[in-house]
Structure formats: C-alpha cells, structure tokens
C-alpha positions in Angstrom: -106.7 -217.9 -136.6 -110.2 -217.5 -134.8 -110.0 -215.8 -131.7 -113.0 -217.3 -129.3 -115.7 -214.5 -127.9 -114.3 -212.3 -125.0 -115.2 -212.7 -121.7 -115.2 -209.5 -119.6 -111.8 -208.2 -119.1 -111.7 -208.1 -115.3 -112.2 -212.0 -115.3 -108.6 -211.9 -117.1 -106.2 -209.7 -116.0 -103.0 -211.5 -115.1 -100.3 -210.2 -113.1 -96.6 -210.6 -114.4 -93.5 -208.6 -112.3 -91.3 -207.1 -114.6 -87.7 -206.0 -112.8 -87.4 -201.9 -112.9 -83.1 -201.4 -113.8 -81.4 -200.3 -110.7 -84.5 -201.0 -108.7 -83.6 -203.3 -105.3 -87.4 -204.4 -106.1 -89.5 -205.8 -108.8 -92.5 -203.6 -110.3 -96.1 -205.5 -110.3 -97.1 -204.4 -113.6 -101.0 -205.8 -114.4 -101.6 -206.8 -118.3 -105.0 -206.2 -119.6 -105.2 -208.5 -122.9 -107.9 -206.7 -125.5 -109.0 -207.3 -129.1 -108.7 -205.0 -131.9 -110.4 -205.9 -135.0 -111.5 -205.0 -138.3 -113.3 -206.1 -142.0 -111.0 -204.1 -144.4 -107.2 -204.1 -144.1 -104.6 -201.9 -142.4 -104.2 -200.2 -146.1 -108.0 -198.2 -145.6 -107.8 -195.0 -144.5 -110.2 -195.6 -141.5 -108.6 -198.8 -140.1 -104.7 -197.7 -140.1 -105.4 -195.2 -137.3 -107.0 -198.0 -135.4 -103.3 -199.6 -135.3 -101.0 -196.3 -135.6 -103.1 -194.5 -132.9 -105.4 -196.7 -130.7 -102.5 -199.8 -130.7 -99.0 -198.1 -131.0 -100.1 -194.8 -128.3 -102.0 -197.0 -125.5 -99.1 -198.3 -123.8 -96.9 -195.4 -124.4 -99.5 -192.9 -122.8 -100.1 -196.0 -119.7 -96.9 -195.4 -118.8 -96.2 -191.8 -119.4 -98.8 -191.5 -117.1 -97.8 -193.9 -114.3 -100.2 -196.3 -114.7 -99.5 -199.7 -113.4 -101.5 -200.9 -116.7 -100.4 -202.5 -120.0 -102.4 -203.9 -122.6 -101.6 -206.5 -124.7 -103.1 -206.3 -128.2 -104.6 -209.3 -130.2 -104.6 -207.7 -133.6 -106.9 -208.9 -136.0 -107.3 -206.6 -139.3 -108.1 -207.4 -142.8 -111.1 -209.7 -141.8 -110.0 -212.3 -140.2 -112.4 -212.3 -137.5 -115.5 -211.3 -139.9 -117.1 -209.8 -143.0 -117.6 -206.5 -143.8 -121.5 -206.9 -142.7 -120.9 -208.1 -139.1 -118.7 -205.3 -138.1 -121.8 -204.5 -135.7 -122.4 -207.9 -134.2 -118.9 -208.3 -134.0 -117.9 -205.5 -131.5 -121.9 -206.2 -130.0 -121.2 -210.2 -129.0 -117.3 -209.6 -127.9 -115.9 -211.3 -131.0 -114.0 -208.4 -130.6 -113.3 -205.9 -128.0 -113.1 -203.0 -130.0 -112.9 -202.1 -133.8 -114.1 -200.2 -136.7 -117.8 -200.5 -137.2 -119.3 -199.7 -140.6 -122.5 -197.9 -140.1 -123.6 -198.0 -143.9 -123.9 -201.7 -143.8 -126.2 -201.2 -141.4 -128.9 -199.0 -142.4 -131.5 -200.3 -140.3 -129.8 -201.0 -137.0 -128.2 -197.2 -137.5 -130.2 -195.3 -139.4 -129.1 -191.9 -137.7 -125.4 -192.7 -138.5 -126.1 -192.9 -142.0 -127.6 -189.4 -142.2 -124.7 -188.1 -144.7 -126.4 -190.8 -147.4 -129.6 -188.7 -147.4 -127.8 -185.1 -147.3 -125.1 -184.9 -150.4 -123.5 -181.7 -151.7 -123.5 -180.8 -147.7 -120.0 -180.6 -147.3 -117.0 -179.0 -148.6 -114.0 -180.3 -146.4 -113.5 -183.3 -144.6 -113.3 -181.6 -141.1 -116.6 -180.3 -141.5 -118.3 -183.5 -142.1 -116.0 -185.4 -139.1 -116.5 -182.4 -136.8 -120.3 -182.9 -137.3 -120.7 -186.0 -136.8 -118.5 -186.3 -133.9 -120.3 -183.6 -131.8 -123.9 -185.3 -133.0 -122.8 -188.6 -131.0 -121.4 -186.3 -128.4 -124.9 -183.8 -128.1 -127.7 -185.6 -129.0 -129.1 -188.3 -126.9 -130.8 -190.4 -129.8 -127.7 -191.0 -131.6 -126.2 -192.0 -128.3 -128.7 -194.5 -127.5 -128.6 -195.5 -131.0 -125.3 -197.1 -130.0 -125.7 -198.5 -126.8 -129.0 -200.2 -128.1 -126.1 -202.8 -129.4 -124.0 -202.7 -126.3 -121.0 -200.0 -127.4 -119.5 -196.8 -126.5 -118.5 -195.0 -129.5 -115.5 -192.8 -129.5 -115.2 -191.2 -132.9 -116.5 -191.1 -136.6 -114.6 -192.3 -139.5 -114.8 -189.6 -142.9 -113.9 -190.2 -146.7 -113.3 -187.6 -149.5 -116.6 -186.4 -151.5 -117.8 -189.2 -154.8 -116.5 -188.9 -158.2 -117.1 -190.8 -161.2 -115.2 -192.9 -163.5 -116.2 -193.6 -166.9 -115.7 -194.7 -170.1 -116.8 -191.9 -171.7 -116.4 -187.7 -170.8 -119.2 -186.8 -169.3 -119.4 -183.2 -169.8 -123.0 -182.4 -169.2 -125.3 -184.3 -166.9 -127.3 -185.6 -170.0 -124.3 -187.8 -170.6 -125.4 -190.3 -167.9 -128.5 -190.5 -169.6 -129.0 -194.8 -169.9 -125.7 -195.4 -168.3 -125.5 -198.1 -165.8 -123.3 -197.0 -163.1 -121.6 -199.3 -160.3 -121.8 -198.3 -157.1 -123.1 -199.0 -153.5 -126.3 -199.7 -153.2 -127.3 -197.0 -150.8 -126.3 -194.2 -153.9 -129.1 -195.4 -155.8 -131.1 -192.2 -154.8 -128.3 -190.0 -155.8 -127.5 -191.5 -159.7 -131.1 -192.6 -161.2 -132.7 -189.0 -161.0 -130.2 -187.9 -163.7 -131.6 -191.4 -165.9 -128.5 -193.5 -165.3 -129.3 -197.2 -163.1 -127.6 -198.0 -160.3 -126.1 -201.5 -160.7 -125.6 -202.8 -156.7 -121.8 -204.2 -155.9 -119.0 -203.9 -154.0 -115.7 -202.7 -154.4 -113.7 -205.9 -155.5 -115.8 -206.1 -158.3 -116.1 -202.6 -159.7 -112.5 -203.3 -161.9 -113.6 -206.6 -163.4 -117.6 -205.4 -164.0 -116.3 -202.6 -165.6 -114.0 -203.8 -168.1 -116.8 -206.6 -169.1 -119.8 -204.2 -169.7 -121.6 -205.0 -166.7 -121.5 -201.2 -165.8 -120.3 -198.1 -168.2 -119.0 -196.4 -165.0 -118.7 -196.1 -161.3 -119.4 -193.9 -158.4 -117.2 -194.0 -155.5 -114.7 -192.3 -153.5 -111.6 -191.4 -155.0 -109.3 -192.7 -152.6 -111.2 -196.4 -152.9 -111.0 -196.3 -156.6 -107.1 -195.4 -157.0 -106.1 -199.0 -155.3 -108.3 -200.5 -157.4 -106.9 -199.0 -160.8 -110.4 -198.0 -162.3 -108.8 -195.3 -164.1 -107.6 -198.2 -166.2 -110.6 -199.4 -167.9 -112.9 -196.2 -167.0 -110.1 -193.4 -168.1 -112.3 -190.4 -167.4 -112.8 -189.2 -164.1 -114.8 -186.5 -163.2 -114.3 -185.2 -159.5 -117.7 -184.1 -158.6 -117.1 -184.1 -154.9 -120.6 -184.6 -153.5 -119.2 -183.3 -150.1 -117.1 -185.9 -147.8 -119.5 -187.7 -145.1 -119.0 -190.1 -142.1 -120.2 -193.9 -142.6 -119.1 -195.1 -139.2 -116.1 -195.3 -136.7 -114.2 -196.7 -133.8 -116.7 -198.4 -131.0 -115.7 -200.8 -128.3 -117.8 -203.2 -126.5 -119.4 -201.4 -123.3 -119.0 -204.5 -121.1 -115.4 -204.7 -122.0 -115.0 -200.5 -121.1 -116.5 -200.6 -118.2 -114.7 -203.6 -116.9 -111.3 -201.7 -117.3 -109.4 -199.8 -115.3 -110.4 -195.9 -115.2 -106.8 -195.1 -116.5 -106.9 -197.3 -119.1 -110.7 -196.0 -120.3 -109.4 -192.4 -120.4 -106.5 -193.6 -122.8 -108.6 -195.4 -125.2 -111.3 -192.4 -125.2 -108.7 -189.7 -125.6 -107.3 -192.4 -128.7 -110.9 -192.4 -129.7 -111.2 -189.1 -130.8 -107.6 -188.8 -132.2 -108.6 -191.7 -134.4 -110.7 -189.3 -136.2 -108.4 -186.7 -136.4 -105.8 -189.0 -137.4 -108.1 -190.6 -140.2 -109.3 -186.9 -141.8 -105.8 -186.6 -142.0 -105.1 -189.2 -144.0 -107.7 -188.7 -146.0 -107.2 -185.2 -147.2 -103.3 -186.4 -147.5 -104.6 -189.0 -149.9 -107.2 -187.7 -152.2 -104.8 -185.1 -153.4 -102.0 -187.8 -154.0 -104.5 -190.4 -156.0 -105.7 -187.1 -158.3 -102.6 -186.2 -159.4 -101.9 -190.0 -159.5 -104.6 -190.3 -161.9 -103.5 -187.5 -164.3 -99.9 -189.0 -164.0 -101.3 -192.2 -165.3 -103.2 -191.7 -168.4 -106.9 -190.6 -167.3 -108.4 -187.6 -167.6 -109.6 -185.7 -165.1 -111.7 -182.9 -164.8 -113.7 -181.2 -161.7 -117.5 -181.1 -162.3 -118.1 -177.2 -162.8 -120.6 -175.9 -159.9 -123.5 -175.3 -162.1 -123.1 -178.9 -162.7 -123.5 -180.0 -159.2 -126.2 -177.4 -158.0 -128.5 -178.9 -161.1 -127.6 -182.2 -159.6 -128.4 -181.7 -156.6 -131.6 -180.0 -157.2 -132.8 -182.8 -159.4 -133.0 -185.0 -156.3 -135.6 -186.0 -154.7 -136.4 -184.6 -151.2 -133.7 -187.2 -149.9 -134.2 -185.4 -146.2 -137.9 -185.5 -146.0 -137.9 -189.4 -146.8 -135.4 -190.5 -144.6 -136.9 -188.7 -141.6 -140.0 -190.3 -142.7 -139.1 -193.7 -143.0 -136.5 -193.5 -140.0 -139.4 -192.1 -137.5 -141.4 -195.1 -138.5 -138.9 -196.8 -136.3 -139.5 -194.9 -133.0 -136.4 -192.5 -133.9 -136.7 -188.3 -133.8 -135.3 -188.4 -137.0 -136.9 -185.0 -137.7 -135.1 -183.3 -134.6 -131.6 -185.0 -136.0 -131.6 -183.7 -139.7 -132.5 -180.2 -138.1 -129.3 -180.3 -135.8 -127.3 -182.1 -138.6 -128.4 -178.7 -140.9 -127.6 -176.3 -137.9 -124.3 -178.2 -137.3 -122.8 -178.9 -140.5 -123.2 -174.8 -141.0 -121.7 -174.2 -137.8 -119.0 -175.4 -139.2 -118.5 -173.5 -142.0 -120.1 -175.7 -144.6 -122.3 -174.0 -147.4 -124.7 -177.2 -148.5 -126.2 -177.0 -151.9 -129.5 -177.8 -150.6 -131.0 -177.7 -147.5 -132.2 -181.1 -147.0 -134.2 -180.2 -143.4 -136.3 -177.4 -145.6 -139.7 -179.3 -145.3 -139.5 -181.1 -141.6 
C-alpha cells in the first residue's frame, strides 16, 4: 500500500484515553504516528536494526521514562514505498519520516559520505569504519551540512564487511585478473580496472545470472551480500580480499518531522539512532564469520589474499584521495580537509591503512 506524503507530526498527534489497571481514573496517552522505511528488506544487516532497535525499543523506552507519548509505527520495508535510488529523496520529501539512506547511490548529492569508496584498504574492522564516520558526522561542520542541505538529521552510519572476489577460476596472483570481466557497483571501477580487469556495472540481483551466462567472469562484492545470492555456486573460487569494511549511508530522519516531536521522543530516537550503528556492526561481524564458513561447507574454494598481494593491489591504484578531493572541492565542499580528518580519525581508531590517501593533499 502506498503511503501519502507526511505532514508535520505536531499537527497529527492524537490523544486516546487508556485505562490504568487499579487506578480510579484514565491516563491520557498521546500517540504520534510515524513512518519508517527502507528500499531494502529486513534481511539486510543495515536494515533489520531499523525494526529491532528503532521500532521495537522506542515505546518501551518511552514508557520506562514515564513519557506520556507513544509512537504508532507504520513500517514500509523492502521497497514498498520507494526504490533503492530514492532513499535520500524519500526522507527529504517526507514520503517517509525516517529510514535507511544509501549514500552510495547519491555520489553527487552526498560525496563526503562516500569517502570510504575512495580510501580502500584503510580499515581492518567494522568498528574502525563505523566509529570513524560517526565521529566525522558528529564533529565536522561540512559533514553535518551535507545532511542538513537535504533537511535530514543524521544519527548513525551503516557499515559492511570488506569486498571479496568470487570468480570462475582461481586467483593466485593479481595477474590472474588481467582481461577478466568483473561484475560490481560502478563505484568500484577505480579499484579493479588498474589491475587489467574491466568492471561491468550491475546490480546485486543480476549478479548470479550474469555470472552464470558469461556476462561476467566474476564478482567483486561483500561476502554478506554474496552468500544470500549463492554466488559461490556459479563462481566457486572465493578470494577473501578484505578491502576493509566501509560505510555507505545510515539512519536519518526528516528534520521537520524531528523538530516537531516532543523533547523526550527526540531523545529516544537519537539514542536508538546511535544504537542502530552498534547493532548493524555486530550483525556484520557475526554474519561475515558465518558466511565464510558456509562457503567452504557448501563446496567453494576459499582462500585469503596474501598481505603482499593486497599491498601490491593498493600500490597499483591511482591517487584516489587526490582525485576525489579535487572533484569534490569543485562543488564547494572542503574535501581536502575532510580527507585529512578521515585519515587522522581512522588511525586514531586503531586502523593501519595500507596507503595514506591524504599524502598528496
């Protein structure tokens, strides 16, 4: 069912009288209708916490704090309201009050949020990635302004595991990638093409059939996304590259909606928004371990790319940091400053980047 565009929440708060057991009078409890949505299903690790954290915990937390307010949630997951390339517009326009926003689909609108696609092999853990971006979004005015420009209040980044190769033949050295057609998101072309392979831009739903029919010789994808597709059935050689976990958007709410909410409801959503990131990170760590075990159990040949090969890979890439900074600063954003802050923050989080992407800035 399509849901109409939201109006200001303050105009649609309704009061209903609910009896309290053992009490001689009714307690006036105010109900606030809110919509939360995503273009992807709840099976995805960065979508499920919208339900298990934001929705499922909000009213219990309000009750625990003695609030007179409760939220009447409308849940619209799995693309029932909008497509994957409309996540930013949907929240900005109040088609949904809040939800998952995929910055990877908005390179022109949210270039600063996509910085981790220009800094491969910079992180080793999901905690390093998600903590770095949450700090930058909290502390850097330019990062905040990137969201506020679209009338969005941002609360927590989402994260994935690093990318791996799923190929029809073994990859024993980087030379084995020469001439291969590798399926993946368009943003990954600068990662793969310097190795002599070609990037065939495609979407996740098409990857199995396109590998099976020869459109591609393999796929560059996160393992937690590859396993549900059963990519290892058609590309049985799994090379755990581990380009480093990265962030690509997160949980945001329409600012007009947020500012119309009572203060205690704002506080609960803000707190649960931060918890959203924590739960997403936990799920990624848990599922990544599970899927690699499943790949091997189900007949795939799983190997870890040697550290020397990873270093060779990153050394063969162009200066992505400088390229990104120059292009992004042309839009008026302080990209050089953000890139330097990113590298400083990721190191402070304990990461050991294989390349300093701010070196030539």
